[in-house]
N, C-alpha and C positions, 0 to 999 in steps of 0.2 A: 570459480564464479566468473561470470561475464564482466568485463571491464566497464561496460556501459552503465552498470548499476552497482553501487556500493553503499553499504549501510553507513550512516553518519554516526560517529562515536559521540557520546555525551560531551567529552572534553573538546570536541571540534565545534560544537554548537556555541555560537557567540552569546545567544540569548535563549533561555528556555521560556516558553510562554507561561504566563501566570494562569493558574486554574481559577475558574469561576465557580466550580462545583467542588464540594468537599467529598471526594470519592477517590477510590484507588484508580490508578491509570496503569493498564497493562500494555506490554509490548506484544502485539500479536505475532504468533508464529507465522513464518513466511517461507514458502517454497518459490524458487526462481528458476525458470526454464528458459533456455535460449533456443530459438528456432532460426531458420535462415533469414527470415524477414522481420522478426520481432523478439522482444524479451517479454515473457509472461510471468507475472507475479501473482501468487495465490496467498491471501492472508486470511487466517482464521480469526473471525470476529463474531463469535456467537452472541445472539441477542440484538444484533444490529440489522437495519434494513436500509434501503436507498434513501430514506428521508433523514436519517441521522448519521450518515457517513459523509465526511468532507475530505476532498482531495485537492491539494494545491501544489503548484509548481512555481517556485520563485527562486531566481538566482541559482539554478541547477539543483535546488533542494526540493525533492518530492516528499510531501508530508501527507500522511494518511491519519485521520482522526475519526473516531466513532463514539457515539454516546449510546449507552444502553438505558432504556427506560425500565426502572425497577417495578415489578408487578407486586402490588400489595393486595393481599387477599382480605376482603372486607369481613370483619368479625373475627379475624385471627391475628395473633401476635406471634412473630417469629421467635422461637426459643433456641433453635440450633440450626446451623446451616453449614454444609460442607462445600458448597459452591460459592466462590467469591464473585460478587458482581462489581463491575467497574467499567470505566471507559477504556478506549484504546488510543494509542498514539505511537507512530513509528515514522522515521524519516530516512531517506536515501539520497545519495548524491547521484544525479543523472548526468551522463556525459553529453557532449554535443552531437553524438552519433544517433540520438533518438529524435524522431520527428515529433516535436511537441504538439503540433496541430492535429495529430491523428491518434492521440492517446485515447483509449476507450476503457470504461470501467463498468462492470456489472456485479451484482451481488445476488447470491442464491443460497438459501439455508445457512446464512451466517458466514459464507465464504466470499470474500471480495476477490474478483479477478480483474487485474489491470493488464491491458495489452499495450506495450510500448513499442510501436513500429520503428524499425531502423530507418534512418534517412536513406534516400536513394543512393547517395554518394558512397555509403559504407556497405551496401549489400554486395555480397559476393556474386559475381556473374561469370558466365562462361564465355570465353572469347574463341570464336571459330577461326580456324586456320584454313586459309584457301591456298590452293596451288597457284603459282604465278607463271 
C-alpha cells in the first residue's frame, strides 16, 4: 500500500467521537489505488449521498463519515431483515506528500471516490540528459 495513506488503528486514536445517534457504525470497505499523480480511494457506503457524507482533514487525519436515512414504509412494520442499516466511519493518516488544497470527492451509487493529488515536490519526473 502507498505510504502516503495509512489506516489509523483504533488504539492510535486518542479520542473516539461520541455518537449522537443510537445506530450501528460500519467501517466501509475501501480500495486504494496509486497513480503517478494521485492516490485514489474508493469507499463502499451504500445508502449515502452527497448530502449526508462528511469528510474532514485535521492534523493529518482524514476522516470519512456517512449517515444513512432509514426508509420506513408507511403502514408496515418490519418483522425480519437480513440487511443491517447503519452509519459509516473510517479514518486514515495522510502524509505530507498529499496536496491538501486539491483533494476532490464524488459519490455515485453509494461509492465515495476521493482523489488525493500528490504534491508537486513528490511527483516523479523525467530528467532529460543533454550532450555537452
